[in-house]
Structure formats: C-alpha cells, structure tokens
N, C-alpha and C positions, 0 to 999 in steps of 0.2 A: 436579396430578399425582395420578392415582388409586392407582398402585402403583409404587413405585420400590425397587430393591435396589441398594445400593452395595457392591460387592465390595472388601474391603480385607484387608490382612495382619492376621490375628488379630482382626478385628472386623467385624460386619455391622450396618448401620443399616437399619431397615425403616420406610418411610412407610406408615402404616396407613390414613390417611384424608386427604381433601382439606385442605390447609393445616395438618395436624397432624403434626409430626415428633417421634417419641419416641426420644430418645437418652439412654442411661443412662451417666453418668459419663464422657462423651467430649466434649472441647472441640472447637470448630471447628478450632483449629490441629492437634489430634491427627488429626482427620478428614483435613485437608489433607496432613499428613505421611504418613499411612498409605494414602492413596487410590492405588489402582493404575489403575483404569479405571471408567467408568460407562456403563451402557446405560440409556437413558431412554425412557419412553413419553410422547409429547407429548399434553397435555390438549387442545390446540387441534384436532387431527384424530384423536386416539385411535389414532395410528399408531406402531407400534414400528419403530425404525430399527436397522439392523445396523451401527451406528457406535459406536466407543468413543473416549472422550476422558477426560482427567484431568490432574492436576497432576504435573509431573515435578520432584521435589525434589532429585534427585541433582546436576543442574547447578547449582542454587542453593546447595546445600551445599558443593560444590567452590568456588564463587565466594566464599562466606563465608570460607573459609580464605585465599584470595587477599587479600580485603579486610583481614583481620586481619594478614597479613604486611606489607601496605603501611603500615598504621597504626603497626605496631611499628617498621618500618624507618625511618619518617619522623620519629620523635620527636626533638625537639631541633633540627629544621631551621630555618634562618633565611632571610630573603630574600637575604642575602649568600651563604649556602651552602644553597640549597634542595634538597629531595628531588625527583628527576626520575625518572619511570617511563614509558617508552615502551610503548605498547600494553598498558595496565595489566591488562585483563581477557582478553587473548588473542584478541580479535575484531576489532580496529580498528587496523591497523598504522600509520596516519597520524595517530594521536592519542596524547596523553600526558597525564599529570597532574603538576602541580607543587605541592608541599606545603611550607608554611613557617609559622612563627609570627612575629608582630610584637610589640614591647614594649607597644604600646597599641592600642586598637581602631582599625582602619583599613579603608578600602575599597581595592579592588585593580583596576587596569586592566592590560590586557595586549594585545600585538599580535604576531601571526605575520607577519613581513614577507614580502610578496609579491615576485615577480620584477619587478613594477612596482607603484607605490602604489595603483593602481586595484583591485588584487586583494589588498590587505592584509586579514587576518582579525583583527578587534579587538573587544574587549568590556570592559565594566566590571561588576564585582560591587559594587553600591552599599551592601550591608549592611556596617556597621562591626563587625569582629570581630578577635580576636587570633590565631585559628587559620584558615588559608586552604588550601582544597583547590581548585585551579584546573584545570579541564578545558581542555587545549590541543588545538584542532582545526584542520584545514586545513593540515597539514604537507605538504611536497612529498616524493615518494618519491626514494630514492637521492640524498639532498641534505643538506647541512649547514644546517639551518634556523636562522634567527635569531629569537629571541623576546624581546621587551622587556616587562618587568614593572615596574609602579610601584605603590607603596602610599602612600596619603595618610591621615594621622591626622586625628582630629576637630579638632585644633588647627592643621591645615594643613601639618604637617611631611611632606615628600615624600622617599621613598627609592626608588631605582631600581636595577635590575640587568638586564643583558642576558645571556641564556644561549644556548647552541647545542644543537640536538638533531639528531643524525644518524639518518637513516632508512634502511631497506633498499630493495632493488630491488622493482619490481612483479613479481608472480608471472606465470607463463604463463596464458593464457586471458583476460587483461585486454584489452579492445578497444583499438585505436588510435583516437584522437580527432583529427579534423581540423576546424579552424574555417574555414568558408567565408566567413562574414560575422559581424561583431560590431560593431554600431552602438551603442556604449555610451551615447550621448546619448538614444537612443529605445527601447532594449530595457529590459525589466524588471530593475531592479537591486534585489535583495533584500539587506538588510543581512546580511553574512557568508553570503551565499547561494551555492549551487552548483546546477548542473543535474545532477540525478540520473537515471540510467537503471536501470530495474528489469528484470532478465533473466527469462527462463523457467527458466534454470538457470545456475549458476556465480556470478560475483562482481557485486554491485551496485556502481556507481561514482558519484562526484560530481566534476565538473570545473568549473573556473572559466571566465570569459569568454575567456581566452586558450587554452583547451583543455587546460590542465594538470590532471591528476588530483590532487585534494587530499583525497580520502576514498575508501576502499573497505572492505568487510567481508571478512575472511579466512574468515568463515563463509558457505558458499554460501546463495543466496537464490533463491526462485522466486515470482514474481508478486505476492506480498503485501509491500508496503513502504509503510505508511501512517503519517502523522503523527497521533498521538493528541492529545487535548485537553490532557494533562499534559506535552506536549513529548517524550514517548517515541515510539518506533517500534513498529508492529506488523509483525512480520518473520517470514516463513515460511522455515524452514530444516530442518536434519537434526540428529540426535544426533551425527553425524560426517560430514565431507565425503565420505568413502568409502562411505557408506551408499547403498542403492539406492532410497530413498524419502524424500521431504520429509515428515517425521513429527514435527516439533516446531514449534510456534508460539510465538515469543518476543515478550515486551514488553521492549524493549531501548532504549538510547540511543546517541548517535553515538560515545561513548567505548567502546562494546561492553559496557557493564554491563547485565546482565539483571535485570529486576524480577519477571517472571513467565515461566514456561515451561510450555507445555501439551503433553501427549502426544496424538498423533492416531493413529487406526487405521492400521496398516501393512497388515494383512490385506485391508482393503477399499480400498486405494489402487489407482490405475491411472495409466497414462502417456498423454500425447497422441500420442507416436510412439515407436517402438522405441529411438531413440537419445537419449531424454530420460527422466530418472528418474521414478518413480511419485510420486503424491501423493494425499492425500484432499481437502485444500482446494485446488481446482484453479485458480481464477482470482481470487477476490476475497474480501475480508473488510472489515467496517466496524465502527466503534464506534457503538453505540446510545446514546440519551440516558441510559439507565439505567447505562451503563458496560459492559453486556454486549456480546459480540461476535457478529455475524451473519456466517456463513461459507457460501460456496458449496461443496457437496460432491456426492458420488454416494450413492445410497441403500444401496449395499452388497448389493443383491439379486441381482447377477450377470447382469443383462440390460440395464438402461438406465443411462446415466451422465450426469453433469453437469446434473441436473434437480431438485436438492433443496437446501434451505437449512436450517441448524441455528443456533439461538441458543444460545450457550455462556455460562454464568455466569462472569463475569470472576474471581470470588473462588475458586470451587471447581473450575472446569473442567467442570462437569456440563452436559448438554444439557437445556434447559428449554423448547424449542419446536422443532418440525419443520414445514417447509413442503415438500410434495412437489408439484411442478408438474403431475404426472400426475393429481392430484386437481382441478386447476383448469382445464386446457386440454383441447381435444377429444381423445377417445380415439383417433380416427383419426390424429391428428398423430404419436403415438408408435407405435401398433400397425402402421401402414402406412408408416412412414418408411423411405425408401431413397435419399435424395438425397446422402448421404455414407456412406462405408464406413470402418470402423476395422480395423486389422490383427488385433485380438483378437476381432472379431465382435460386440462390445458395440454397442448402439444409442445414438448420440449425437444424439438427435432435436431437442434444444433448445440445448444447448451454452451454458449460462448463463455469461457472462463479466464481469458487472458488477452492483454493488449501490450504491444511493444512498438515503439516508433523507431524507424530506421532513417537516421538523418542523412544517409548517403544518397538517397534517392526520393525523399519525401514519401515514404510508404509506411504502412503499418503491417505488422505480423500478428495474426490472431489465432487462437486455439478454439476448436469446437469439439468438446468431449464426445458428444453423441454421434458425430460423423467421423470420429477417429482421424481428425485432420488438423494440420497447421497450414495456414494460407497467408500469402502476402498480397496486399492490395495497394495499388497506386492511390495515395490519399487524395490527390486532386480530382481524379476521374472516377474513383471507386472500381476501377477495372482490375481484374485478376492478373497478377504477375506470375505466380506459381502456386501449386498445391502439393504439399507433402502428405500423401495418403496412399494406402493400398489401392491399386487400380481397379479393384472389383466394383462393378456397378456404376461406373461413370459413363454418362452419355458421350457419344462420339465428339461432340463440339467442345467438350471439356478436357479431352484427353491430351490436347496440346499443352495444357498447363501442368500436367502431372510430372512430378519429380521421380526419376527412376533410381531405385536403390542399387548400389553396386558394392561388391565385396562379400565374402563368405559369411561374415558375421552380421550383415545388415538385416534389420527388421523395421517395419513401419510401426509407428506409435499406436497405442490403443488407449482411448479415454484419457489422454495426456493433459497436463496442466503446466502453466507458468513458463512459457518460453521466454528467454532473454537473449540478447545479442552479445556475444563475447567481443571484447575489444580486439582489434587486429593484432596487437602485440602479443595477445594470448592465443592467437589462431595461426594462420599461415601467411599473413601479409600478402594476400592475393585479392586484388580488386574485384575479381569475378566471383569470389566465394563469400558466403556469410556463415559464420559458425553460431549455432544455437545451442544453448544449454536448456534442457527442459526436464520435467518429471514425467516419465512414461509409466502411467499406472498399469499398463499392460492388461487392459480389459478390452477385448474386441466387442465393441458395442454394436456397430453397424458393418464393419469390415475388418479384415486383418487375420492374423494367424491364430485360429481357434485352438490349435494344439498347444500353443504356448500361453494362451490367455489365462490370467489369474494364477500363474505358477510363481510369479515374483513381480515386484515393481522395481524401477531403476531410475537413477539420475543419469542422464545420457547427454552426449554432445554429438550433434549432427553437423557435418560440413556440407553445405549446399552450394554447388556450382550453378550460379544463375544463368551462365552462358550456355552450358551443355545440358542443363536441366537434369543433373545427376546429384546424388547425395551419398555420403559415406557415414557410417557410424564409427566415429574415431575414438570415442571413449565412453565407458559405461560402468556403473557400479550398482549392484543390487541383486543380480541373478545369483551370486554366490551366497546370498542370505536366504534365498528361496521364499517359501510362504511365510516365514517368520516376520518378514518386513513387507508383505503384500498389503498395499493400500488401495482398496477398491475405488475410493474417491479421494479428492484433495491431494496436496503435495506441492513441493517446489524444489528447485535446484539452483543455488546461488553461487556465483563466482566470487572467490576471495582474492582481491587484487594483489595483495602483498606476497602471498605464498603460492598462488595459483590453485589452492585447495578449492573444494566444492562443499558447500553446506547444503545437505539434502534433507528435506523434511518428508519422512514417511508418516503422513499425518493421521491415517485412519487404520491403526493396528488393532488386532483382536476385536474386530467388529466395532471399531470406533471408541473403545474404552481407553486406548493409549495412543500417544504420538511419540515417534522415535526420531530424534534429530541427530544426524550423523555427519561429521565433517571428515572428508577423506582427501588424500593427496591426489594429484592429477596423473599419477604414474599408470602404466599399463596394468600393473597389479596394485590397485589402490590400497593404501594403508589407512586404517581408522586412527585419527588423532584426537577426536572428540566425539562423545556420544552422550546425549541427555534423553531421558525418558520422562514424558509428562503423563500423569495418571490422576485418578480421583477427581474427575471433572464431570459436570453435567453434559448432557447431549448438546453438541454444537460448540463446546468450549475447547475442543481439540485444536491442534496447531494446523490451521488451514494453510498457512505459509510460515516459514521461518526466515528471519533476517538477522544480520549482524550490523548494527549501526552504532555510531558514537553518540553519546548523550549531548555532546557539544559539536554539532556539525560545523564544518569549515566556514560556511557562509552565513551562519546564524549570528545575528546581533540582537541582544536582548535589551529592552527598555520596558519599564512598568507600563508606561503610557506612550503611545505614538503621538500624542498631542503635547508632550512636554516641550 
C-alpha cells in the first residue's frame, strides 16, 4: 500500500510508506472498535476502488450481552435440570443450547431423535469437563423434539436425561420440499448432514433425506453460504431483513452465533432484477490460505458491474487487493458489449459468478457467465494462465491462452456457474491436469454452440491439461433430461467425497418457479440416487446453489462466549 487513510471516529491512522504503519497509542482492538469504513488503493494495480468495507461492532456488542445473560441464567444447572435455550442468538430457530455442570470431569453424547432412525442427529464431545455447553442442531419445526443426553465420567459412571424442545412453525417464504427419490444405500450420507439450498434472497434451508427441514436461518441470505476451515459459515446477509440491500457479511455458525461481521458499501450496491434486493458482494466469496476473504463485487464506477474482485483482511475488514477484469480482458469485450441488457442501464459484460482458489500454483479460477468463459489467473501477478471458452471473437494476443477442446463429445460451456476443483484422487493423478466440476447452463450468451443452446443444462467435468492447453469433457449429466431440467440462470455441481457422486442443482426450472436438486453417480451412464424438488417460493428464493454439509463440521468448537 502506497497511501492509505482509515477514517474512524475520533482517530485517523495514516500509512506513510510501504510496509510502514505509524500508529500512536492506538491498539489494534481500538482500531477495530472505532473503524467505520475503509477505502483502499490496491498496490497490485495501483487502482482506487469506490468500495467501502469495515468491521461492524454493533451486532457483536449486542451479542455479547446475550452471551452474558445466557451464562448468568444457566449457573447451577445440572444434567437432571439443565438450562435449555431455543434459538440462543436469534438467528437459527431450529437450534438450541443445553448447559449443565457435572460433579466430575465427563464427556457428553447427545441425540436429536429423527422421525426415523436413519435421520437421527447425534454427536459426542470427547473432551472431559465439568461444565458443558452443548449445541443442539437439527430440530424439526412446529414439533415436540426429543433430545437424549448422556454424560460419561472418566471412571465410567453414566448419567442420562431425555428432554423435549418445542419449536415454532416455519415462516412464510420457506420453500416446499418434495423428495422424488432417496436411495439411502447409494446416495452420499454425511454424518449429521443435510442438503442445504442457498437462495438469491430470503431464507437458506437444510433438509434431511426424507425432505424434512431441520435447519434454517431467520436472517435472510443471498448467494454466499460457504463452510470455512474453522467450521464456521461465511454468510451474506443484511443489518435487518427489512433492509433493501445485502450489506453485511457474517462469519457465523449453525447455532446463529456471529464471530465476525463486516460492513459492505450500500451506496455502491446493485440488484440483479428489480424484485430482488441490492448487494455489493453479488455472487461469491472464498477463504484464501491466508485466512483473508476474496469477494466478487462491482467497481462502484457507475457504468460496469460484476467485473471486480477485492481481497478483504479477515481481521480488520480492510481491502488489501483489487482485481479489475477490465484491466485483464480485451477492451472491446466491455466497451462494445450489448448481448444482455439491464433495467438500470449498467453494463454487465462479464457477470462473474464464481471463484475457486488453486493451492497448487497460487492461482484463482473464475467464471464469467456473459462471456461464456472460465479463466485461470495467477493470483500474485493477475496474469492469465488459461481461458476455457469457444475461440470465436478473441483478439490475436489472447489466443495463446485459449484451451482447445478435444474429443467427439466436447463442447464449450455456455453461461456456466460454480466451477470447483476435484481432488487428484478423484481425477487422474496427473500434475499437468486440473479437473473442474461445474454447472453448464448451456446458454450461448456471447459465444458457443447456438444449435445446442438452451436445449438442456448439465453438471459436467472438464479435464484441462495446462501443459498442452487442451481439455476433455470426461463426464456429464443433464442432456438426457432435455429441456425439463434446463436452467437459464444459476446452478451448481458439487463433488461428494465418500461416494464420488455429484450433487447437481438445476436451480431455475419452469421459469424460476422450481429448483431440482439431483444426486447422481459418477458412472459413464449416471444413475439418479437422490432427487428433491423445491417449489412454492417467492422470486429469488430458488436454490442458487445446493450443498451437503454436516451440522457439526469437523473443526468447529462451540462456546457460548469466546471471553469465558
């Protein structure tokens, strides 16, 4: 950073030289607590963005009062008479916490009984302690839930109690879930896992293999619902559900407890359509190896949208790097773009809808719907490594980056979404190749096969040889379903690590009135082992993406208060 000014309440910190920050009598925590917003100049491209971010302490301070009240109210609780708090942080109505003390150090097991045993939610906290704060997840709505809790001391003494937790009804706007098929012998069974649908707006939900909703957030969500390395969720929301913009990025867990909250510019936010709220972070966000967050945004310049990325410091909320795709791709692509039109007149020439980090070479792979392209960039230099796109219309100086498709079945993607990198153990164990799973909407927006466009959508696997600059289409599912599963926008294709299955979200079916989530095997002739249909939702509450996560992620450690 050459020159940075942090505007705060009652204090200004000025960075005078590269890597030298002069702060007089101000601690990092004071900076965080006083920080209102930051506007940064990126040293990578020396480009100032019109974007503001920062830490929001007000929500965290309110939560601290809730945490204090819970700890105070739960004092003296025992397993025989435990403290029970439904929806402890006001964000997760199908969760609870149970708190109690035991006479000696003990480990605790617990079970939320399912409507059949195959969908029980159960876990064990192996650490021996006398004080126990148990997160209870996977409750049914509008139901008297049975929860069994057992403590086991080091000497083997066992004490049990069965409690009941009554929950409320689901709110309006929650989609109806219909299970069309659930082959529990062959579908991916994640321990304490649910299938989660991520909306463009309104409520994210998680449902079990029977189609029963077992989790939802009462805080609205848009597009970003990512599991972080520490077991928390990266969750794009608002300061309140009634707000007209998604202007808060949360680090949160499935109980609804917030760990970090970031303010996002509302003045530079925009909406996809007139009936969906505005947002600055429009499609995706990922966690980098440093722990920082990489976000898809618009540059705030008032002309072009959805063509910029910012790296945000996880600790301070400040912007430390900016990548503007207008600096990387041909000028004619954005200056002459007219393939799609927006109601507000802004130019959505790229429409970046995905990010994935490749730790093999410190690069990122991104997807641009309106250019029908997937591109790899060196993250240090921002230089192009390769481009997977139909060769039509590329200037001569870019042709060296183009990946050539090989094989009789090969087709370039069209309007695609959500590329992810397959682990090498599920690919070909070749250091020269990278295998991508993605959702091919099969809409030729700017280039591609017009004769196939809009005939079907597909979850597909591409094997890209980065040395020879060639690619094969090694697996695909969707063409056999034809227009019945054609999704003009949105969608995802996720790898299921235990079975090798793929969970494919055909998110915009029947003109956006339904979402169809299909899990298939990875065979040459894929077999459907699970299929769920979402319906009866308002515009934008479709399944933008579908995930299968455990309610109790491996690295998650829960405590009511981090200040205990």
